[in-house]
N, C-alpha and C positions, 0 to 999 in steps of 0.2 A: 481420668486420663481421656485424651480424645487423640487419636491419631491422624495427623496431616499426612496425605493421602497425593500421589499424582493423581490430577481430575483426567478425564475424556478428554482429548484431546483434538478429536474432530476427523475427520473422513481419511481414512489411508495412513495415519499420522499415529505410530505405538510408541514413541520414546522423543525426550526432551532432553536439553543439559542444563544442571542448574546454572544460568547467569548470577545470580547474585540474593544472597538472603541479606533483609533489609532489617531483622532483627538479630539480635545475637541470645545465644543459650542463655536461661535464666531470667532472661528481660518480659516483664509483663506487658500488655498488651491486649488493645480492645478491641470488640467485634468488628470485622470487616477492616481491619488494619492490614496492612499487605503485609506478609511475611516472605515471602520468596517469590522470583522472576522466574520461568522457566521459556529457556528456548528452543522453538522447536524449528524445523525445517520450514517452515510457510510465515509461523507469527509468531509473536511474545506471549507468554501468558502467564498472569499473576495471580498467586495463588494467596487469600486470604484468611485472616485467624474469625472461625465461625461461633465463636465466643471471646467473653474476656475471660483472661486468666493468665498464666506465664509458660514461655517457651520451654519446658524443662529438660530436653533433649533434642538437639539436631542430629539427625540420622545422617543425611546423605549433605556432602559438602559440595561446594562450589565447583566447579567441573565435570560431575560427577554425569554420568548418563542414566537416567533413570528410564523406567518403563511406565505404562499406565497402571495405576492400584500403588507403587511403590510406596513404600513407606519415608516419606521428607523428616518429617519431626511430630514430636509428641506434645500436646498441649496438655498442661493441670487446668482444668476448667476452673474458673471463680476465685481463684490461686492469685495471692500479689493485688487484689483491687486495691484501689487508691480509696483512701478514705474522703468522706463528703468533706467539702470544705466550710470552716467554721469562720465565722465575724470575729475579725480582730481591729484594732483602734487604729486607724488609717495614721501611719509613720512615712516620716519620707524615705522613699527608697534610696538606696546607698548603688553606688554606680557598680552594673554587672561586669565583671569580665569576661573579654572575649573566649567563647568554647574554643578547646582546642580542635583541631580538625576531627582529631578522632572522635570525637563526642559528638559531634555534629551529623545526623540521621538526614539521608536524602533519598529520595525516588530512585528507583532501577535507573529510569530513563534518564535522570539528573546525574547520577555518577556516570554515567557512560557520555555526556555532555562535557562534564568536568574535565576528564580525562583525553576528549577531544580539544577542548581548549586551553588547557591548563590556566582554569581561572581556581584562585586559592580559596577554597570551599570555608575557612573562617571567616574570611571576608563577605559571605553573601548574608543578607537574611531570608529564612524561610518563610515562605507564604504557605506553606501548606499544613494540614493537619499538623497539630501539636508542633509546630513550628519546623517539620520539613521539610528539605527543600526541594523545590519543583523543578522540572525541565527548563519553565517558564523564567525561575529567577536566573537561572545559572546563564541565560541566552543574554536576558537584561544586565547580569553582570559584566559578559563578555564583553559588549557593546561600550563599556566605562575606558578611558583611558587609562586605568591601573592596571586594568587586567593582563596578566602574564601572558605570555607569549605561546603558542604550542609546542610542547615537547614531545620529542620523538625519541625512542630510545633504539639507539642503533647497534649491529650487531657487528657492523665495520665501518670502514669511515666514507663507506661510498653506499651503503643498501642498508635495509633493515629488514627483519624479516618478522612478521605478523601473522597468527595465526587464522583462517580463513573462518569466518562465522557462520555457525549450522545453515544460515539462509543461504549466504555465498557459496556454502559446498553444494548444495543442495540444484541453487541456479547452472552452478557450472553442470553437474550430472544430467540435470533433465533436459540441458539443452545440446548436449553430446549425445544424451539418448534419442531426441528427437531428430537428430542428423545422421546416427546410426539405425536406425528403424524404420523411418518414414522414407518415402521418395521425393526429398523436396524438390519442387518448380517455382520459381519465381517468374511473372509476368508484369509488365509493366505500361504505364499511361499516363494518362496527364490531363487534370480537368481547368476547365477557367473556372475561377472562383469569383467572376463577376457578378452574376446574380445570387450567390448568398451573401456577398459585401453589401450589396444594396439592400436587400431584405434586414439584413442586422442593422443597417443605419436607419433603414427606416420604421423598424419596428422597435429598436433597443430601448428607447423611455417607454413605452407601453408595456411592455416586454418586463421591464423592472419594476414598474410598477403592480404588475398583476403578481408574478411569482415571486418579486425580490431577489431575484438574480440574473446576470447579464446573461445575453444570448450569446453563446458562442459556437463556434466552428461542430465542436465533437458530435451535437445532437441532430445536427444534418447527415455526419458521417454516419452516426449508429441506424439513423431511421433509413438513410439510402440503403444501408446493408441489409439492415432486416428486409426492407424489398425486397433486394436481390437477392436473399438466402430463402424466402417464399418460392419464388420463381425458380432460382437451384438449387434445390434443396440438398444434393448431394454435398453441397460445400459445407451444409448444418450436419453434416452426419460423420459418423467416424467407426474404426473395423473395431471388431471385437472379436477375435479369434479367425474364423471363416465365415463370419456372418459382417453384415453394417447394419447400425444404428442410424435410422433416421430421424432427427429431433423434429418434434412436432411445436417447441417453443423455440423463444430467443431470447437467450438469455448472452448479453454481449460481454467480453472481459475487455477492461480499461487498461491497458500498461501503466503502471506509475511509477515513476524513479523518487525513491527514497534513500534517506541517508547508508541506510543498513543494504539496499539493492533494490531490485526491480520484483515489483509485486503486480498482481492484476486482480483487483477487486473484481466483481462480477456484479452489473445492472440485468436485475432479473425480468423477465416478459416486456422487453425493450416493446414489442408491437403494440401494448396494452397504454403504453405510456404517452404522455402529452410530450411534445419540445420542452414543456418547465418541467416537466417529469424526469425528464432524461436530465437534463442541465443539473436539476436539485439531485438527484443519485449520484452523477458524477461530481460535484460540487462536497457531499457527504463524504463519498466515498476518499477522494482524495485529500479531507480532512484528517479522515480516520486512520489513512496508510500513514503521513507525514506525521502523526502522534503518535504512530503504534499501538495501535486500537483496534486495529483489524481483527476479524475473529476467522476461524476456518470456517464457518459460514460462508462469511463475506467474499470468498476467493475459491468457493465451489462451482462446480456445474456448467461454466461457461461451455457454449457451443461456438462461437465465433471470438476472436480477438480482434482489438484495433492499439496501434502501436501508432504513437505520435512522435518520431523523432524531431519533425518540424520545431517543437519547443526550444529543443538545444541546435538549430540550426542546420539540422541534415538535409542535404539538398536530394538526395534519391540513397535508397540502402534496401537490403536483402533480408526482411525479419522472418525469425527463425518460425518454426511451428511452436504451440503451446499444446503438447501433445496431451488426450489423444485427438483434438481438434484434426481437422483437415483443413482449416484457412485460415488465415489472418492475415489486416491489411496493414500497411505500413504508408501513414501520412508522415507529409515532408513540407518544408519551409516552402512559404508562398516569394515567387519570385515573379517582378513585373518583365515581361519578354516580349518583343514583337513576334505578332501572328498575322495570318492572312485570313481575316474574316470577309465573305463575301466579293473575294477579289481584291481587298482593299487592305492594306498594312494597317494593323492598330497596338496600341499596347495595352495587353492584359497581364492581370495576377494571374499567373497560373502557378498549380502544384503539382509535382508528379506523385503519383501515386503507384505503389505496390503493393502485389497477392502473391504471397507463397502459399502452395497447398500441396495435399498429399496427392500426388500422381497415382497411387495406387487407388483412391476414391474418387478422384476429378479427374475428367478427361482434360485433354486442353480445349476442348468446344466449349467444353461446361464453364471452366473457370474463366477465358475471354468472355462469354456469354456473359456470367456474373461481374466482370469486370466494367463490362459498357453499360449493365443497368446501374450499376453504382455511379460512374459518369453522368449519364441520362439525369438521375435523378439530384445528383449535385448542383446540374451546368443549369438544369429547370426545374428549381427546389418546386413549384406549384403541384408538381406530378405527383409530389408526395401525398398533398392533399386532396387527392382525387383518386389515391391508390393505380397509379397508371406505371 
């Protein structure tokens, strides 16, 4: 017998919720098959079978709150192993009836997608291991004309009550804690995006050929913030009791919106990465976030955060600090506006940017100086090449 227990969940995480079991008690499983999905306040974690065997007993049920090391189930190793296939004469296969929905095994992420879309699971052909239905299978099925509409369970004629996910509860708690703890102040500025847009247009084709990914705006902002953080180190610091911790590394959190809520994966050592390296890291983290594959390590240790509300059309906002960090930069949508340049009225692509900072750590002078450095680097990206 082998105990299946709650694994180490990551930095500062001590408990989780049983989101869903992928197998039933008494069912035979194979090594590395996903048994159960745990939902923490930051990510979802899948626990797999360490060996072939039979899941003889399930101890923790869906919805239970469990701590690190808690017993989830008992696996009887080696039992119930399927016999090796033997050769049989070829016969004409008989039509196989569709499995009832209760017999269809789905990945946890697929089960959530089925609940969201209302797709009939019995009509989905699973492409995963042993015919299991994957999230991609559900998405593909939802695009067909025969897909069922989304079904909402209402608690009244004009409203529905839905329990907040663990992640959403944590987002709500942490954002409110940041407001209650830090002395948050926001300052605004605007950036002329002409030079960056010209650089992207000029070098996009060569950039894609070399790095295999498009040159976006985010890498310019990341490198500009790193340059400014080097010059104004208090924006890269945090409070610990009655002391200040100044960070000599530049790990930038990039806020990403997902179906489950906002997550902030971290791009580490951004000062040592090229523009291509930053873009590739952002793309990789974004894909992991959307697929629910982020680990605790992926979201730990950021010293500064960038949030891009512009992708949703936001013109201006006041971002909330990602505690215990002392600064967060908000990007917004680009709009053409009339500007005065060299005493002439011209049309320029402009972006409002916002810096929220902890006034306990950063004075107004430091915040504005940081902001001006970011603006200078963005409007004159050549400065980034020469560390100016």
